[in-house]
C-alpha positions in Angstrom: 112.3 94.9 52.9 110.1 95.4 55.8 112.6 97.6 57.5 112.3 100.1 54.6 108.6 99.9 54.8 108.7 100.7 58.5 111.0 103.6 57.9 109.1 105.0 55.0 105.9 104.7 57.0 107.1 106.8 60.0 108.7 109.4 57.5 105.5 109.7 55.5 103.2 110.2 58.5 105.6 112.7 60.1 105.9 114.7 56.9 102.0 114.7 56.3 101.5 116.2 59.8 104.4 118.7 59.6 103.3 119.9 56.2 99.6 120.1 56.9 99.9 121.8 60.3 101.0 125.3 59.0 97.9 125.3 56.8 95.5 123.8 59.3 96.5 125.8 62.5 95.6 129.2 60.9 92.4 127.8 59.6 91.5 126.8 63.2 92.3 130.3 64.4 90.1 131.8 61.7 87.2 129.5 62.8 87.9 130.6 66.3 88.3 127.0 67.4 90.3 128.0 70.5 90.6 125.9 73.7 88.6 127.0 76.6 90.6 126.6 79.9 88.8 125.4 82.9 88.8 127.9 85.7 89.5 125.3 88.4 92.7 124.3 86.6 96.2 125.7 87.4 96.3 129.5 87.1 99.3 129.3 84.8 97.1 127.6 82.2 94.8 130.5 81.7 97.3 132.2 79.2 96.6 129.2 77.0 93.0 130.1 76.5 92.3 130.5 72.8 95.1 128.2 71.5 93.7 126.3 68.5 92.5 122.8 69.5 91.0 119.8 67.5 94.5 119.3 66.1 93.9 115.6 66.6 92.2 115.7 63.1 95.7 116.1 61.7 96.9 113.0 63.5 94.0 110.9 62.3 94.2 112.0 58.7 98.0 111.4 58.7 97.5 107.8 60.0 94.8 107.1 57.6 96.7 108.2 54.6 100.1 106.8 55.5 98.9 103.4 56.7 96.7 102.8 53.7 99.3 104.0 51.2 102.2 101.8 52.8 99.9 98.7 53.0 98.5 99.2 49.5 102.0 99.6 48.1 103.9 96.9 49.9 101.2 94.3 50.8 97.5 93.7 50.5 95.4 95.7 53.1 93.8 93.2 55.4 91.1 93.2 57.9 93.7 94.2 60.7 94.3 97.6 59.2 90.6 98.3 58.6 89.8 97.2 62.1 92.4 99.6 63.6 91.2 102.4 61.3 87.7 101.8 62.5 88.6 102.3 66.1 90.8 105.3 65.3 88.1 107.0 63.4 85.3 106.0 65.7 86.9 107.2 68.8 88.2 110.2 66.9 84.6 111.2 65.9 83.4 110.9 69.5 86.3 113.3 70.4 85.5 115.6 67.5 81.9 115.9 68.6 83.1 116.6 72.2 85.5 119.3 71.0 83.0 120.8 68.6 80.3 121.2 71.3 82.8 122.9 73.6 83.8 125.4 71.0 80.6 126.0 68.8 78.0 125.6 71.7 80.4 127.3 74.3 79.7 124.3 76.6 83.2 123.8 78.4 82.6 120.1 79.2 81.5 119.2 75.7 79.4 115.9 75.5 78.0 114.8 78.9 79.8 111.8 80.5 76.8 109.5 79.6 76.9 110.5 75.9 80.6 110.1 75.6 80.4 106.7 77.4 77.7 105.4 75.2 79.6 106.4 72.1 82.8 104.7 73.4 80.8 101.5 74.3 79.2 101.3 70.9 82.5 101.6 69.0 84.0 99.0 71.4 81.2 96.5 71.1 81.3 96.7 67.3 85.2 96.1 67.5 84.6 93.1 69.7 82.3 91.6 67.0 85.0 92.3 64.4 87.6 90.4 66.4 85.2 87.6 67.2 84.4 87.3 63.5 88.1 87.3 62.7 88.8 84.4 65.0 91.0 86.2 67.5 91.7 84.7 70.8 89.5 85.4 73.8 92.2 84.4 76.3 94.6 86.8 78.0 98.2 85.8 78.1 99.9 86.0 81.4 103.3 87.6 81.1 106.5 85.7 82.3 104.5 82.4 81.9 103.3 80.1 79.2 99.8 80.3 80.5 96.8 82.2 79.5 93.3 82.8 80.9 90.3 81.9 78.7 87.3 84.3 79.2 84.9 83.2 76.5 81.9 85.5 76.2 83.1 87.6 79.1 86.0 88.8 76.9 83.6 91.2 75.4 83.4 93.0 78.7 87.2 93.1 78.8 87.4 94.6 75.3 85.0 97.3 76.1 86.8 98.0 79.4 90.2 98.2 77.8 89.1 100.6 74.9 87.0 102.9 77.1 89.5 102.9 79.8 92.6 103.6 77.8 90.8 106.2 75.7 89.9 108.0 78.9 93.3 107.5 80.3 94.9 109.2 77.2 92.3 111.9 77.5 93.3 112.6 81.2 97.0 112.6 80.3 96.5 115.3 77.7 96.9 118.3 80.1 100.3 119.9 79.4 102.1 120.9 76.2 103.6 117.9 74.5 102.8 115.5 77.3 100.4 113.2 75.5 102.2 113.6 72.1 105.5 112.4 73.7 104.2 109.7 75.9 101.9 108.2 73.1 104.8 108.2 70.6 106.8 106.2 73.1 104.0 103.7 73.7 103.1 103.1 70.1 106.8 102.8 69.3 107.1 100.0 72.0 104.1 98.2 70.4 105.6 98.6 67.0 108.7 96.8 68.1 106.8 94.0 69.8 104.5 93.5 66.8 107.5 93.4 64.5 108.9 90.6 66.8 105.6 88.8 66.6 105.7 89.0 62.8 102.5 91.2 62.9 103.9 93.4 60.2 100.7 95.2 59.3 100.0 96.2 62.9 103.7 97.2 63.3 103.4 99.5 60.2 100.2 101.0 61.6 101.9 101.6 64.9 104.9 103.4 63.3 102.4 105.5 61.2 101.0 106.7 64.5 104.5 107.4 66.0 105.4 109.5 62.9 102.0 111.4 63.1 102.2 112.3 66.8 106.0 113.2 66.4 105.0 115.6 63.6 102.3 117.0 65.8 104.7 117.4 68.7 106.7 119.9 66.6 103.8 122.3 67.0 102.5 121.0 70.4 105.7 121.2 72.4 105.8 124.1 74.9 104.7 126.6 74.1 102.0 124.8 72.1 100.7 126.4 69.0 97.9 123.8 68.8 96.2 121.2 71.1 95.1 117.8 69.9 91.9 117.9 71.9 89.6 115.0 72.6 89.7 114.2 68.9 93.2 113.1 69.1 93.4 111.9 72.7 90.4 109.5 72.5 91.4 108.2 69.0 95.0 107.4 70.2 93.8 105.8 73.5 91.2 103.6 71.8 93.5 102.4 69.1 96.4 101.5 71.4 94.0 99.3 73.3 92.9 97.7 70.1 96.5 97.0 69.1 97.1 95.3 72.5 94.0 93.2 72.1 94.8 92.1 68.4 98.4 91.1 69.5 97.2 89.4 72.8 99.2 91.8 74.8 96.5 93.2 77.0 98.5 93.1 80.3 101.6 94.3 78.6 99.7 97.4 77.7 99.2 98.1 81.5 103.0 98.0 81.8 104.0 99.9 78.6 101.2 102.4 79.2 102.2 102.8 82.9 102.1 106.7 82.7 98.5 106.6 81.5 97.5 104.0 84.3 99.2 106.2 87.0 97.5 109.3 85.7 94.1 107.5 85.8 94.7 106.1 89.3 95.7 109.5 90.6 92.2 110.8 89.6 90.4 107.7 91.1 92.3 108.0 94.4 91.7 111.8 94.6 88.0 111.5 94.0 87.7 108.4 96.4 89.7 110.1 99.2 87.8 113.4 99.0 84.4 111.6 99.0 85.3 109.4 101.9 87.4 111.6 104.1 87.0 115.1 102.7 90.8 115.3 102.1 92.8 115.4 98.9 95.8 113.2 98.4 97.2 115.4 95.6 97.2 119.1 95.2 95.4 118.5 92.0 94.6 115.5 89.7 95.6 114.2 87.3 99.1 113.6 88.7 100.9 116.0 86.3 99.0 119.0 87.8 100.2 118.0 91.3 103.8 118.4 90.2 103.0 121.7 88.5 101.4 123.1 91.7 104.6 121.7 93.6 106.7 124.2 91.7 107.9 122.1 88.8 108.1 123.8 85.4 105.7 122.6 82.9 108.7 121.4 80.6 110.2 119.6 83.7 106.9 117.6 84.3 106.6 116.7 80.7 110.2 115.4 80.2 109.9 113.5 83.5 106.8 111.8 82.3 108.4 111.0 79.0 111.4 109.4 80.8 108.9 107.3 82.9 107.2 106.3 79.7 110.4 105.2 78.2 111.3 103.1 81.2 107.9 101.5 81.2 108.2 100.7 77.5 111.7 99.2 78.0 110.3 97.0 80.8 107.3 95.9 78.7 109.5 95.0 75.7 112.0 93.2 77.9 109.2 91.1 79.5 107.6 90.2 76.2 110.4 89.8 73.8 113.5 88.7 75.8 111.7 86.9 78.7 
């Protein structure tokens, strides 16, 4: 029974995105919601200027519809689904405001860093109160052992750090055609498998709904991209994968499965730290995917390589959690 639910969920979310995209993308063009390319980025990216953005709206809509329909039809929607949708929509709205300001107000950086951070913290704190009210564990399981570390009230800080950190990590990774769509599908797919193994069926269904939505988006986002997801999609996806990890008590496993996002973020941190302390750059450009671009790799080669790394990280995370 649940196997069919999972299959129907991914098919439904995929079809919603694929069928809506040909209607939504021309509307974005008519509204002139085109991506502004930063002048300090790779020169090859300048030709992408004007490509419709804010496509993450499609992903969010698809996940909302498919997850609610499938849980209403095959089970009773519970607090888990609503909590995940809260994070998805909350971070998606922050990203939407950021995208809208970039486009409508012609301010290339969108929300200020303080404004964006404040919004992310507010959504994260509210999510913490939800999990506290739901009686979720405030301990973090240590992989490969039977032990866990209890954090008590300090777990609130960890929740905020995880949601804000991974939403920004996904945002940093969204720099090449199809890069984030592919790596996020792999990451959510891995968590769907683990959630299934833990009998967390509603979370598993939600995760496969995300997989279907981003794969449907990838049809139009693969190189050469016809649409970008923008911060609307990247912040929503990053925030909700962190929420899934917290609700399944797999915070550390997320660091392994989401290795691509962690590496991308570390490359930015190391680059900034090196330049500020020594005046030298470690990479030709950060995040890391730009370094490989400027090293002569084609955009498609970089994307496929990162997908492969994402698959390896997911296999490792699943192996550690399920088989060990």
